[in-house]
N, C-alpha and C positions, 0 to 999 in steps of 0.2 A: 334748377339739375340739369343737366347735360344727359339727353337722350343716349342710350347704347345704338350701336348699328351694328349690321347683322352679315355676321359671316362665317362661313366653313370651312373644313378641309375639303382643298379641290374646286370650292369656289373663285371663280374668276371676276376678277375685278376692273373698271377703268378709277385709278385713281391721280389726284393732282393736289397741290398747295402751290401759295405763292408769295412771294415777300411781303414784309409787312409793309401796309401800307403802298402796297403797290410795288416796292422798294425795287430795283434791279438789281437781284441779287446775284444772277448769273451772267453778269455782264462781262464781255473779254473770253477767251478763248481759256484760260487758265483755270478761269472758276468752272465754267462747264465740264472739261476735259475732269479737273478734282471730282467736282458728284456723280460724273461717270463711274470714275473708280471706289468711289462710295458704292454706289449702287451695286457694281459687279463683284464687293469683298460684303455688302452683307446680303445679298441675294441668296449668294453659295454658302455663307455662314449659316445661314437660317432657311437653305434650300428651299427658297421660293422662285417661280419659274417667271422671267419674263418673257414678253410677249414683244411688246412695242414703247419705244418709249421715244419724247421729243420734250428738248429742254431749249425754252426758251429764255426772252432777254429774264422775265420777271417773274418767272412758275415753270412747274414743268409738270408733264402728261408719264402714267407710267400703266401701260396694260399686263398685267399678273394675275397667274393663280396662287392661292391662297395654300398652298401643297402642303404644308406643314401646320396650317391654323394659327399663325405666331405673324400672320400680316401687319399685326398691331405693333408687335416688338418692333418688324422689322423696319415700319416707318419709323417709332419713333428711335430708330437705333440711325438711321438712314438721315433724319433730320436735323438731329444733335449733331451730330457728327459734322455735318457737313454745316451746321450753325455757326458749331465749335472754330472751326478751320475759317469762314467769311469772317467774324469776328476779328479773330486772331490775323488776318493779313488785310483787313479793310481798315479794323478799329470800332472803336462805337461801344455803345452797351444795349442791351435788351435783347428782345425775341429776334430770330431773324424770319421767320413764317408768318404768313397772317394767320394764326389759330389754329384749329385742327383741321386735319387732310379732309379733303371730301374723296369718300369712296364710291361707285355707283357698282350695285352689283350686277351681274351683265347673267343673262341665260344661259346662251351657249351658239356655237357655230355661228349663226345667221347675223346674231347679234355682237358675237364677239368681232364678227368682219366689220361691222357698222362702228364700232367702238377701236379697234385700229385703225380704218380708216378715216378715223374723227381723228385721233391721235396725231398722225402724219400727216394730216393737212392743214396743223397750224402754220406752219410760216408762210405757206400760200395764202391762207384765210387774212393772218396779218401782213402781208403786202410786201415782206419781206424778201420773198423770192417771187423770181415770174414762174418760172418751172421748177418743179417738185423735189426734182433730185438731187437740185442743185443744194439743198439746205444739206448740211453734215453733221449736223446735230439732234437727228431725227438717227431714227433705227431704218431708215427706208432702204437705204441701200445696203444694208446686211443681207439681204435678203436676195435670191438667184443670184449667190455671185459665181463667178466662173470659178473652176479653179484650175492649176492651182492660183491662188492669191498674191498676188503681186501688193508687196508693200513700198510707197514712196515715201521719200525722204522728206517731201513739201509739205507744206504747211493742212493739208488733207489730215497730217496723221496725226494731228492734234484731238483727231475723234476719239481718242484715250482707248477702250478696252471694248469695245461694243460687243467685238466680234465673242467675245467670252459671256456675255450679258443674256443675250437675246436667245431664245429656243427658235433657232430659224424654220429649223425642220415643218414646226409642227404650225408654224405663219405660213408657209410655203405649201402644205398641204390645203389651205381655207382658200387659196388662190391661184394654184394650180402651176402656174406662170410669171415670170412679168410683167409681159405684157398684160395679162390679167388683172394681176393688182393696180398698174397705171392706170387701166380702163374703169378698171372698181372706182378710183379716187376721182379722175375726172367726172364721175355718175355723181360722185356727194359733195361737188363743190358746193359752198352754198347753203347745205343743207345741215343742220341741227338733228343732235343725237335726242331720240325721241324717248327720254326720260321720264319715269313719274318719281315724282318726288312723296315720300310716306312720313309715317312720324319715325321710322326706323331710317329713315335716309333714302336716297335715289336707287331705282330699280329699272333696267331696261333688260325689257323680255314683251313675249306677251303677254296679254290680259289674263289667261289662263294661271300661266308664269307669277304675274305680279298678283292675282287675289289668293293661290297656293301658298305664297312668301308671307303676308301681313297675315294671312289665320295663323301661319305655324309658328313667325314670331312674338305673335299677341302670348303665346303659349310662354310667360317668362320664369314662371313658377318649379319650370322642373326640369329635369338635371339630364344633362345628353345631349349630344346634336350637335343641332346649329349654336354657333357663338354669339352671343350679345356682347358685343368685344370682348371680354372673355368669361361670360356667363353660359350657361348652355340651356339649351330645350331639348326636349322630349325625343330621344333618337331616331324611333320606329317612325316618328311622322315627317320628317325632312324629306326635302322635293329630293327624291334620289335619281341617280345616274342611269342611261344609258349604259349595260353590260360592256357593250362593245368602245367606250369612248374611254370608260374607265380602264379597261384592259389595256387600251392601247397607252395610255399614259402610265400605269404601271409599267409597260416593261421598257417605257423610253426612260424614265425616272432611275428604274435599277439597271437600264443597260443589257440587259437579256431578255429572250422569250421566252414564256410562260413555259413553254415546252420543253425549253431547255433545263429548267430548272432540274435538279438533282436530288430529290428529295433523298435520296441513302445516306447524305452528306450530312451533317450539323449545320451547318450554312442554309443549305437546300429548304433544312426544314424551319429552321426561321424565318426565313423567306415566306414560304409558302404559310403557316402562318400568320403572317403577315400579310399577304394575300386573303387568307381567309377572313381578317378582321376588317380590311376594307371590302369587300365582296359584299359581307354582311351589315354592314355599317352605311355604305356610300351607294348600290343596288340595289332591287328590287329582289333579289334571289333569295328564296328558302334556302335549308341544310340540305332539303330531298334534292333541293336543284343546281348547289353547288357540286352535291356530291357526285353527279352525273360529269362534273368537267375531269379533263383527264388528268390533271394532277392530283386531284383528290381520291380517284376511282379504284385506290389500294386501301382505301379508309371505311370505317364502320360510318353511317350515317351517324349513330348515338357517342364517336367520337368525337366529332366537330364541337358539341359545345364545350368541351372541357379546353379542347386545344384555342379554340376561340377566347375561351376568358385566361387561359393562360398566356397565350402570346399578346390580347390585347394591355392588359396588366405590364407585361414586360415592354411591350411598344410605347407608351406613353410615358411609363416611368424614365423612360427614355431620351423622350422629349422636355 
């Protein structure tokens, strides 16, 4: 019996998978470009954010946020569609990928920097290039691009739709500048990720985060909260996110500042209800604390319970 692996809405992950028996399933630019097209399509369809990727000859690395809790479905569709494409183009029968994907739960910020760096350094580590920015099949050259972007008609255009895939703004704020990103990468050459293997998969984070995560994962019989594949654990016990991080992500996903939401409109009320659900589920804020936020200050604290319940029902019925 295979073990469930942990994820939850908003979780950061380092995901990788390789060709069956080490087969070079991404040999040639056409295969890599097609995989990136599928990556763009599926991440947009299932609304997962991609922060970094690297497509090697026989495997891939992706750093993502499980924004909607649909990471498992996303990877099923991504691997499945590429598998069908590969078999149709190359021939043969049977599986294309080596079993289940590997996913590593990432705590936040500093650990996310490590995971992104590890992903981008793959071509250098494998001896494919001497300079890290020479490799066109990773997301490295997507970050800190000058504007306006010039599109060339040479072979570099084979790199597909990477500009549509990666949340460059988020990553750029982690490293501040291209020079700092390159400097960070140079410092990470030869280093492995300090992952910890648990019975629920790999975790990259502080000792406290890992201990807390394992403790929560053990309570599999409960409902709501953490996802063990598609099974949930008690919501109130999840590893909660900083409010500032959550609000920043919410604004970037929705494309609007919280203070600019017009709660007099039907659309604004629904958006505020969705914000309430995520604040309650993903942060440590209580209703008396939430009501102090400007967007909720025209409401009574007693009304938040029904707004939360109705909004959550509507939100999860739409997923």
